PAVODO-747076 format. One record per residue (C-alpha): residue number from 1; residue in three letters; x, z, y. Coordinates in steps of 0.5 Angstrom, whole numbers. Layout:
residues N
+-----+--------+-------+-------+-------+
| num | residu |    c1 |    c3 |    c2 |
+-----+--------+-------+-------+-------+
| NUM |    ALA |     X |     Z |     Y |
...
+-----+--------+-------+-------+-------+
***
This chain:
residues 281
+-----+--------+-------+-------+-------+
| num | residu |    c1 |    c3 |    c2 |
+-----+--------+-------+-------+-------+
|   1 |    UNK |    13 |   -53 |   -56 |
|   2 |    UNK |    19 |   -48 |   -54 |
|   3 |    UNK |    27 |   -50 |   -53 |
|   4 |    UNK |    28 |   -44 |   -58 |
|   5 |    UNK |    23 |   -47 |   -64 |
|   6 |    UNK |    28 |   -49 |   -69 |
|   7 |    UNK |    33 |   -43 |   -68 |
|   8 |    UNK |    26 |   -39 |   -68 |
|   9 |    UNK |    24 |   -43 |   -75 |
|  10 |    UNK |    31 |   -42 |   -78 |
|  11 |    UNK |    31 |   -35 |   -77 |
|  12 |    UNK |    24 |   -34 |   -80 |
|  13 |    UNK |    26 |   -37 |   -86 |
|  14 |    UNK |    32 |   -34 |   -86 |
|  15 |    UNK |    29 |   -27 |   -85 |
|  16 |    UNK |    24 |   -28 |   -91 |
|  17 |    UNK |    29 |   -29 |   -96 |
|  18 |    UNK |    34 |   -24 |   -94 |
|  19 |    UNK |    31 |   -16 |   -97 |
|  20 |    UNK |    36 |   -13 |   -92 |
|  21 |    UNK |    32 |   -16 |   -85 |
|  22 |    UNK |    25 |   -10 |   -85 |
|  23 |    UNK |    22 |   -13 |   -78 |
|  24 |    UNK |    24 |   -18 |   -73 |
|  25 |    UNK |    19 |   -17 |   -66 |
|  26 |    UNK |    19 |   -23 |   -60 |
|  27 |    UNK |    20 |   -20 |   -54 |
|  28 |    UNK |    20 |   -21 |   -47 |
|  29 |    UNK |    19 |   -27 |   -43 |
|  30 |    UNK |    18 |   -31 |   -50 |
|  31 |    UNK |    12 |   -26 |   -53 |
|  32 |    UNK |     9 |   -25 |   -45 |
|  33 |    UNK |     3 |   -28 |   -41 |
|  34 |    UNK |     5 |   -24 |   -34 |
|  35 |    UNK |    11 |   -28 |   -31 |
|  36 |    UNK |    13 |   -32 |   -38 |
|  37 |    UNK |    18 |   -36 |   -39 |
|  38 |    UNK |    22 |   -42 |   -36 |
|  39 |    UNK |    27 |   -47 |   -37 |
|  40 |    UNK |    33 |   -42 |   -35 |
|  41 |    UNK |    30 |   -36 |   -40 |
|  42 |    UNK |    32 |   -34 |   -46 |
|  43 |    UNK |    30 |   -31 |   -53 |
|  44 |    UNK |    30 |   -24 |   -55 |
|  45 |    UNK |    29 |   -21 |   -62 |
|  46 |    UNK |    28 |   -14 |   -65 |
|  47 |    UNK |    32 |   -14 |   -72 |
|  48 |    UNK |    30 |    -7 |   -76 |
|  49 |    UNK |    35 |    -8 |   -81 |
|  50 |    UNK |    38 |    -3 |   -87 |
|  51 |    UNK |    45 |    -4 |   -84 |
|  52 |    UNK |    46 |    -5 |   -77 |
|  53 |    UNK |    54 |    -6 |   -77 |
|  54 |    UNK |    53 |   -12 |   -83 |
|  55 |    UNK |    49 |   -16 |   -77 |
|  56 |    UNK |    52 |   -14 |   -71 |
|  57 |    UNK |    60 |   -15 |   -74 |
|  58 |    UNK |    58 |   -22 |   -79 |
|  59 |    UNK |    57 |   -29 |   -78 |
|  60 |    UNK |    55 |   -31 |   -84 |
|  61 |    UNK |    48 |   -30 |   -82 |
|  62 |    UNK |    48 |   -33 |   -75 |
|  63 |    UNK |    50 |   -39 |   -79 |
|  64 |    UNK |    44 |   -40 |   -82 |
|  65 |    UNK |    40 |   -40 |   -76 |
|  66 |    UNK |    44 |   -45 |   -71 |
|  67 |    UNK |    50 |   -47 |   -69 |
|  68 |    UNK |    54 |   -41 |   -65 |
|  69 |    UNK |    60 |   -41 |   -59 |
|  70 |    UNK |    59 |   -35 |   -55 |
|  71 |    UNK |    57 |   -28 |   -58 |
|  72 |    UNK |    59 |   -21 |   -56 |
|  73 |    UNK |    55 |   -13 |   -56 |
|  74 |    UNK |    52 |    -9 |   -52 |
|  75 |    UNK |    47 |    -2 |   -52 |
|  76 |    UNK |    42 |    -2 |   -53 |
|  77 |    UNK |    35 |     2 |   -53 |
|  78 |    UNK |    33 |     7 |   -59 |
|  79 |    UNK |    40 |     8 |   -59 |
|  80 |    UNK |    42 |     1 |   -62 |
|  81 |    UNK |    46 |    -4 |   -60 |
|  82 |    UNK |    45 |   -11 |   -59 |
|  83 |    UNK |    48 |   -17 |   -61 |
|  84 |    UNK |    48 |   -24 |   -55 |
|  85 |    UNK |    50 |   -30 |   -57 |
|  86 |    UNK |    51 |   -36 |   -54 |
|  87 |    UNK |    48 |   -43 |   -59 |
|  88 |    UNK |    47 |   -50 |   -57 |
|  89 |    UNK |    45 |   -53 |   -51 |
|  90 |    UNK |    46 |   -46 |   -48 |
|  91 |    UNK |    41 |   -43 |   -52 |
|  92 |    UNK |    42 |   -36 |   -51 |
|  93 |    UNK |    39 |   -30 |   -56 |
|  94 |    UNK |    39 |   -22 |   -55 |
|  95 |    UNK |    39 |   -20 |   -62 |
|  96 |    UNK |    36 |   -12 |   -62 |
|  97 |    UNK |    39 |    -9 |   -68 |
|  98 |    UNK |    36 |    -2 |   -70 |
|  99 |    UNK |    36 |     1 |   -77 |
| 100 |    UNK |    29 |     3 |   -79 |
| 101 |    UNK |    30 |    10 |   -77 |
| 102 |    UNK |    32 |     9 |   -71 |
| 103 |    UNK |    27 |     4 |   -70 |
| 104 |    UNK |    21 |     9 |   -72 |
| 105 |    UNK |    25 |    14 |   -67 |
| 106 |    UNK |    24 |     9 |   -61 |
| 107 |    UNK |    17 |     8 |   -63 |
| 108 |    UNK |    16 |    16 |   -62 |
| 109 |    UNK |    19 |    17 |   -56 |
| 110 |    UNK |    17 |    11 |   -52 |
| 111 |    UNK |    24 |     8 |   -51 |
| 112 |    UNK |    20 |     1 |   -54 |
| 113 |    UNK |    16 |     0 |   -46 |
| 114 |    UNK |    17 |    -7 |   -46 |
| 115 |    UNK |    13 |    -8 |   -51 |
| 116 |    UNK |     8 |    -7 |   -47 |
| 117 |    UNK |     9 |   -14 |   -44 |
| 118 |    UNK |     7 |   -17 |   -50 |
| 119 |    UNK |    10 |   -17 |   -56 |
| 120 |    UNK |    10 |   -22 |   -62 |
| 121 |    UNK |    12 |   -21 |   -70 |
| 122 |    UNK |    16 |   -25 |   -73 |
| 123 |    UNK |    16 |   -21 |   -79 |
| 124 |    UNK |    13 |   -15 |   -82 |
| 125 |    UNK |    14 |   -14 |   -90 |
| 126 |    UNK |    14 |    -5 |   -88 |
| 127 |    UNK |     7 |    -6 |   -86 |
| 128 |    UNK |     9 |    -4 |   -78 |
| 129 |    UNK |     4 |    -8 |   -74 |
| 130 |    UNK |    -1 |    -1 |   -74 |
| 131 |    UNK |     4 |     2 |   -70 |
| 132 |    UNK |     4 |    -4 |   -65 |
| 133 |    UNK |    -2 |    -6 |   -62 |
| 134 |    UNK |    -3 |     1 |   -58 |
| 135 |    UNK |     4 |     0 |   -55 |
| 136 |    UNK |     3 |    -6 |   -52 |
| 137 |    UNK |    -5 |    -4 |   -49 |
| 138 |    UNK |    -3 |    -2 |   -42 |
| 139 |    UNK |     3 |    -4 |   -38 |
| 140 |    UNK |     9 |     1 |   -38 |
| 141 |    UNK |     8 |     7 |   -34 |
| 142 |    UNK |    11 |    10 |   -27 |
| 143 |    UNK |    14 |    17 |   -27 |
| 144 |    UNK |    12 |    20 |   -19 |
| 145 |    UNK |    19 |    22 |   -17 |
| 146 |    UNK |    18 |    30 |   -15 |
| 147 |    UNK |    20 |    33 |    -9 |
| 148 |    UNK |    25 |    36 |   -12 |
| 149 |    UNK |    28 |    29 |   -16 |
| 150 |    UNK |    26 |    26 |    -9 |
| 151 |    UNK |    31 |    31 |    -5 |
| 152 |    UNK |    37 |    30 |   -10 |
| 153 |    UNK |    37 |    23 |   -10 |
| 154 |    UNK |    37 |    22 |    -2 |
| 155 |    UNK |    43 |    28 |    -2 |
| 156 |    UNK |    46 |    24 |    -8 |
| 157 |    UNK |    45 |    17 |    -4 |
| 158 |    UNK |    48 |    21 |     3 |
| 159 |    UNK |    54 |    24 |    -1 |
| 160 |    UNK |    56 |    17 |    -3 |
| 161 |    UNK |    55 |    14 |     4 |
| 162 |    UNK |    61 |    19 |     6 |
| 163 |    UNK |    65 |    17 |     0 |
| 164 |    UNK |    64 |    10 |     0 |
| 165 |    UNK |    67 |    11 |     7 |
| 166 |    UNK |    73 |    14 |     6 |
| 167 |    UNK |    74 |     9 |     1 |
| 168 |    UNK |    75 |     4 |     5 |
| 169 |    UNK |    78 |     8 |    10 |
| 170 |    UNK |    84 |     8 |     5 |
| 171 |    UNK |    83 |     0 |     3 |
| 172 |    UNK |    80 |     2 |    -4 |
| 173 |    UNK |    75 |    -4 |    -3 |
| 174 |    UNK |    73 |    -5 |   -11 |
| 175 |    UNK |    72 |     2 |   -11 |
| 176 |    UNK |    68 |     2 |    -4 |
| 177 |    UNK |    65 |    -5 |    -5 |
| 178 |    UNK |    62 |    -2 |   -13 |
| 179 |    UNK |    60 |     4 |   -10 |
| 180 |    UNK |    55 |     1 |    -4 |
| 181 |    UNK |    54 |    -5 |    -8 |
| 182 |    UNK |    52 |    -1 |   -15 |
| 183 |    UNK |    51 |     5 |   -15 |
| 184 |    UNK |    47 |     7 |    -8 |
| 185 |    UNK |    44 |     1 |   -10 |
| 186 |    UNK |    41 |     4 |   -16 |
| 187 |    UNK |    39 |    10 |   -12 |
| 188 |    UNK |    36 |     5 |    -6 |
| 189 |    UNK |    32 |     1 |   -12 |
| 190 |    UNK |    29 |     8 |   -14 |
| 191 |    UNK |    26 |     9 |    -8 |
| 192 |    UNK |    24 |     1 |    -7 |
| 193 |    UNK |    19 |     3 |   -13 |
| 194 |    UNK |    17 |    10 |   -10 |
| 195 |    UNK |    15 |     7 |    -4 |
| 196 |    UNK |    11 |     1 |    -7 |
| 197 |    UNK |     7 |     6 |   -12 |
| 198 |    UNK |     6 |    11 |    -5 |
| 199 |    UNK |     3 |     5 |    -1 |
| 200 |    UNK |    -2 |     1 |    -7 |
| 201 |    UNK |    -2 |     6 |   -11 |
| 202 |    UNK |     1 |     9 |   -19 |
| 203 |    UNK |    -1 |     3 |   -24 |
| 204 |    UNK |     2 |    -2 |   -19 |
| 205 |    UNK |     7 |    -5 |   -22 |
| 206 |    UNK |    14 |    -5 |   -20 |
| 207 |    UNK |    17 |    -8 |   -27 |
| 208 |    UNK |    24 |    -5 |   -28 |
| 209 |    UNK |    31 |    -5 |   -26 |
| 210 |    UNK |    29 |   -10 |   -20 |
| 211 |    UNK |    26 |   -15 |   -24 |
| 212 |    UNK |    22 |   -19 |   -19 |
| 213 |    UNK |    23 |   -16 |   -14 |
| 214 |    UNK |    22 |   -20 |    -8 |
| 215 |    UNK |    14 |   -20 |   -12 |
| 216 |    UNK |    12 |   -13 |   -11 |
| 217 |    UNK |    16 |   -10 |    -6 |
| 218 |    UNK |    14 |   -10 |     2 |
| 219 |    UNK |    17 |   -16 |     5 |
| 220 |    UNK |    21 |   -13 |    10 |
| 221 |    UNK |    24 |    -9 |     5 |
| 222 |    UNK |    27 |   -15 |     2 |
| 223 |    UNK |    29 |   -18 |     9 |
| 224 |    UNK |    33 |   -12 |    11 |
| 225 |    UNK |    36 |   -14 |     3 |
| 226 |    UNK |    40 |   -19 |     6 |
| 227 |    UNK |    45 |   -15 |    10 |
| 228 |    UNK |    46 |   -10 |     5 |
| 229 |    UNK |    50 |   -13 |     0 |
| 230 |    UNK |    58 |   -15 |     2 |
| 231 |    UNK |    63 |   -19 |     0 |
| 232 |    UNK |    70 |   -16 |    -1 |
| 233 |    UNK |    72 |   -16 |     6 |
| 234 |    UNK |    73 |    -9 |    10 |
| 235 |    UNK |    68 |   -10 |    15 |
| 236 |    UNK |    64 |   -13 |    11 |
| 237 |    UNK |    63 |    -7 |     6 |
| 238 |    UNK |    62 |    -3 |    12 |
| 239 |    UNK |    57 |    -8 |    15 |
| 240 |    UNK |    53 |    -6 |     8 |
| 241 |    UNK |    54 |     1 |     8 |
| 242 |    UNK |    51 |     2 |    13 |
| 243 |    UNK |    46 |    -3 |    13 |
| 244 |    UNK |    44 |     0 |     7 |
| 245 |    UNK |    45 |     7 |    10 |
| 246 |    UNK |    39 |     5 |    15 |
| 247 |    UNK |    34 |     2 |    10 |
| 248 |    UNK |    35 |     8 |     5 |
| 249 |    UNK |    33 |    12 |    12 |
| 250 |    UNK |    27 |     8 |    13 |
| 251 |    UNK |    23 |     8 |     6 |
| 252 |    UNK |    25 |    15 |     5 |
| 253 |    UNK |    23 |    18 |    11 |
| 254 |    UNK |    17 |    14 |    10 |
| 255 |    UNK |    15 |    16 |     3 |
| 256 |    UNK |    16 |    23 |     6 |
| 257 |    UNK |    12 |    23 |    11 |
| 258 |    UNK |     6 |    19 |     6 |
| 259 |    UNK |     6 |    24 |     1 |
| 260 |    UNK |     8 |    31 |     5 |
| 261 |    UNK |    16 |    32 |     2 |
| 262 |    UNK |    20 |    35 |     5 |
| 263 |    UNK |    25 |    30 |     9 |
| 264 |    UNK |    33 |    32 |     8 |
| 265 |    UNK |    35 |    31 |    14 |
| 266 |    UNK |    41 |    34 |    15 |
| 267 |    UNK |    44 |    31 |    10 |
| 268 |    UNK |    41 |    25 |    13 |
| 269 |    UNK |    44 |    27 |    20 |
| 270 |    UNK |    52 |    29 |    17 |
| 271 |    UNK |    52 |    23 |    13 |
| 272 |    UNK |    51 |    18 |    18 |
| 273 |    UNK |    55 |    22 |    23 |
| 274 |    UNK |    61 |    22 |    19 |
| 275 |    UNK |    60 |    15 |    17 |
| 276 |    UNK |    59 |    12 |    25 |
| 277 |    UNK |    65 |    17 |    27 |
| 278 |    UNK |    70 |    15 |    22 |
| 279 |    UNK |    70 |     8 |    21 |
| 280 |    UNK |    69 |     7 |    29 |
| 281 |    UNK |    77 |     9 |    29 |
+-----+--------+-------+-------+-------+
***
């Protein structure tokens, strides 16, 4: 029995009683077999409707599903938005709310790759089911980095290493920490994913946005990450920046060697020398 059974049953009952909802799909951990939901997982539901704004900004329909305490809106797939709601017992539900047109565009453009992890149809009033089995027949595919893209990411990283060091020196700790722990980590993650595929093949599963990284990345990478995130303190941000630079270099040099790509040595050496000298003053 799922913690969300009451909410799901109430939702289906309500959805079948309105002509403004066409399709409802359960996705995410509650619908997949690989890494299924645990006691802290949320519930994700895609809603295909005729008036997204109503479902984004009205609370009347939510009252038919359960007693809610918190609600806010985020951008999501297919050019749509999602309504994130916290119900009784801290049950968190993400309703991805799409127009029928945006949903069909998302399917055709491949923006619903998450369906490949698994889905469950809760409501289908327009016969959408025939489009979905082929989508979920295989795991999301990884697109290999071309040498041009690889080089661009590396140059982007080393540019921002210098940029972050300047922020540290100027005492802009919020900006410096945000860059090293967010923007630069995003670049690092893309290369950790690339590294995993270079070692294990194009079909190796690296999930998305760092999910389960501790399982699919190399152990030595996971261990080194512990020094790559900073406290809100000047010397610790400096330490995190330098550790992130070192790890990034180890990963990218190995990728370049294995793929026979040219490594942007000049960018690395210039940035590293400048950062170390600047931060040592």
